[in-house]
N, C-alpha and C positions, 0 to 999 in steps of 0.2 A: 504494500499499500504506500502511496505517496505521502511525503512529511509536509505537504503544503498545507497552508492553513485553509480548515474547511474541510480536508480530506484526511488529516491525521488523527488517530484515536488516542487520545492521552493515557498514559500507563495507568493515571488515578482512576481512569474510568472503568478498568477491568477489576472485577470481582470474584468471578468465577461462579459456577452453578452450586457449588457445595456450600457457598456463603449463605444461600436461601436456605439450606437446610437447618442451620442454626440461628436464624433470625427469630426474633420475639414474635410468635404466632398471635394474633389479633382474631377475635370470633366476630362473626356479622350474621344476619339473617339474610339481607339484601346488601349486595355491594355494587355500586356503580364506579367503573373503570372509566376516567375522563382523560383521554390523553390528546395531546395537540389541540387545546384550547385556543391558542394562538393570539390571545390578546382581545378575543372576541366577547363582549361584556354581554352582548344580547344572548349568545350561546350560553354563558352563564347561568342567566335568567331563564333560559329554558331548562336547564338541568334541573334548577330549583323547582321550576313548576311541574316536572316529571315527578320529583321526589314527593311533591304535595299530592300527587294522584296515587300514591302508594298507601296501602292500608298499615303495613308495619313499619318498623325502624328500618332507616337506609343509611348505609354507610357510604360516605363520598371518598374515593381516593383519586387525586389528580395525579397522573404517573407522568408528569413531565410536559414542558413545551407549553406551559400555560401563558407565559410571555412570547410575544414575537411582534405583532404589528403596533402594539401599544406603546408607542413612542412618546405621545402626550402624556403629561404628569398626572392628570387626574385619573385618566384610565388606568395606567400603569399601577398607581398607588390603591385604586378602587380592586382591580384584579387581585393583585398581592395580597390585600387584606381580605377579601373575600374566600379566596382559595386556601390561605393558611388558616382559616378558621376550621378546615377539615384536614383528612390526612393529605399529604402531598409528598411527592418524590421529586428529585432533580431529573429535568431533561438536560440535554446538552445547552439549550437555551439559558437555563438559569445556572447551570455549572460555570458557564464562562462569563457570568455577569461580574463576578468580583475578581478575576483575573487580572493581573498587572498588565501582561503583554498580550500580543495577538496571534501568538504561535500557532494556536489551534483554531483561530478563525471562530465560526459560529459553533464548532465542535461537532458538525453533523457527522464527521468521518464519512463523507460521500464516497462511493465506489467509482471506479474509473469509467463506469457505463453513464455516470452523470457528466454533462457537458460541463467544461472548466468556466464557462460564462455565468451558468447557474451557481456555482460555487462561489465565484467572485461576488456576485450579487448578494448571496446569502450572508458573506462576511461583511459587506457593506450594511446590510438590514441590522445585523447584529452589534455592529460598532455603533450605529446610531440609538440602537436600545440601550447599550452599555453607558452611553452619556446621559441618557435619561436615568438610568439605575444610580449612577453616581450621585446624582442629585437626591438620591432617597437612602442615606445610609443604614436607616433602621430597618427598610425593606430587606437591603442586602445582608443584615444581620440575620433575619428570620430565614432568608434562603439558605443561608449558611448553615443552618442546622438539620437540613433536610438530608434524607439518606437516598441512596440511589435504588433500593428495592426494598419491597415489604413481603411479609407472609400472612395470610388469612387462613382461616378454617371457615368453611361455610357447609354445615351438615356434616357429612362425613368426608368431604373433599378439601382438599389442601391446595392453596392458590399461590403463585409466586408472581407478583406484581413487578413489572420492570418496565424502563422505558424502552430500552433497545431490544437486546436479546438475553439468554440465560446467563451469559458470560460478560458482557460489557454494555455500558450505558448508551453508548452510542453504535452497538452491534447491528448488524443487517440481517441476520440470520433467521429472523422472524418475517422477512419480506415474503411475498407469494412466490415468486420464483426461486428462491433459496429452498423454501419449505418443500415446493415440488419436485426439488431435485434429487434423485435417489440417492446421490453420492453424500448427501446431508443425513440421511435418515438414522446412521448409525450414530452419528453426534446427538441428533435430537433425542434418541431413546436414551442415551447417556446422561443427558442435561436432566430429564424427568428423574432419572435414578438418583443422580448426585444432588440435586434439588430436594428430593423427596416430596414432590408434589404432583398433583393430577391434572392441573391447568395451570398453564401461563397466559398472563394478559400482558399486551405490550400496545405500542403505538408508533415509535419512532421513525418507520418507514413512511408514512403520511398517508398510506393506501392501505385498506382493511382487507383482512384475510382470515379465515378459519379453517382449521384442519386437524385432524385427529387420527391417532394410530395406536396400535397395541405396544404396551410396554411391559413385557413378561406378562402376568396374568391380571394385569389391568389396563386401563385405557389412559392416554394422555391426550389432552387438548390444548391447543394454541389458538387464541383469539386476539387479533390484533384490530383495534377499533379505528385506526388510520388517523383521522382527525376530527374533533369535536367541534371545531370553529371554523370548518371550511367544507365545501361540498366534496363528496367522495366518490360519486359516479357521473358519467357522461349525462347531461341533461338533467341534473338534480341540482338543488341549492341548500340541502339539509347537511347537518353533521351527522355523526356516529358515535355512540357511547357503547361501552360493554355492560351487561347487567349479568350478574351471577347472583341467585337466589334460591332459597327453598321452597318459594311459592311460584307459580307462573308468573309472568310479567302482565300487568295491567294496560301495558302500552303496546303500541304496535312494534312488531319483531319484524325485522328485514329477515333474518335467518336465524338458526340455533340449534339447539338439541337438548337433550338431557343425558347427564352423566348420573348414575346412580339415581338420587333424589333431587339431584341439583340441576336447576334450570340454567341454561347457558344461552344468551341472546345478544344480538347487535340490534340496539334501538335507534331508530332515527330521532334526531334532533332538530326539530323545526324551529327555527328562529326568524326574525322579520328580515329576509335577505335583502330588500330593496334598503331599508335602512341602515344594515350592516354595510352595505356597498357605499353609501354616503359617508359613513364614518370612516370606513378604510381610506376612501378617496381624501378626506380632510388631511390624513397624514401621510398618504402615498399617492400624490397625484400622477398623472400620466407622466412617463418617463423617470419615474424613480425606479428604484431597483426592486423594490417590491411590487409595483405595477407592474413591471414587466415580466417578473416571475409568477405571479400569483392573480391577476386580474382576471385574466381569462378563465381562470378555474372558478374564482368567485362568481362570476357571471355565469358560466354556463357548465360548471363541473371539470373534473379532468377526463382525459381519453381513458377510461377505466370503466369496464362494465360490473354490473352486480354479479353476474355469474362466476367472474373471475374470484370473487370474495367468499361465495357461499361454501360451507362446511363439507368436507368430503374426506375419506380415508386416503392416507398416503400410501397404502399398501392394500391393493387389490384384494377384496374378499373379507377384511376384517370386520368391517362394520356395514351395514346397510348405507346406502346413501340417504341423506336426511333431505 
């Protein structure tokens, strides 16, 4: 991997799957995993509305990159305050905010398949966000207390919450094409065993995917919500979050399944897309790096179809298709 800013994965991002096995275990009845909020306050309000529609207790875990487009002071501080009222993990965006230098850039550790111009723009977006963060040292102090991963138990199922993948904060092996590559399956099985979990929930790659496979005499699931604060599929304008609970979801599920007695769902996150577009443009007008990289997605969704995210077995015949 290149050591250029935006492509490098800092050593401090690497924890290894075994670290999740010894992490303190938190219990929940219903868990929302909200990755990639990207500074979208309207999406955060939509999450809160979904919580209000649940009949039981809901635990929120923001698994990183809740900041990004929120370079104005008001939105930055409001996002930070409201997110840190709940469980939260570092994403690469937050991990790089307190750093003195720019060696890692945005910290995304983009693979070589991502165009250099995209990487350069991400570094510029992050540099502007970092300038905002430096005006709010109390926010940086709160971010500095966050972990890179968490462990939950819901019913009989153990869940590892990460930002990237099972081994690193900015890991890309929970991305769809990586999960579907048979060359990675032995590694994937080993991570479930080392982490001692049945479910991994992640987000970093910014596009959703859900896969399952046999791990010895049990099953393992990976569910990556993509982005809560941006559209995830072509022709759509809603975000996606992950719900894991002991009861069925009362909300619209895009896809999911049941593992034991635990329900796993990707939920649509409907926010006011027209208002969000205006708020985005107020900070990132035409010609800005975020506009060039993201406005088409915010307006029309990415070139990514729902069928690519749908849950399926990584080894034919292990599980029925859902």
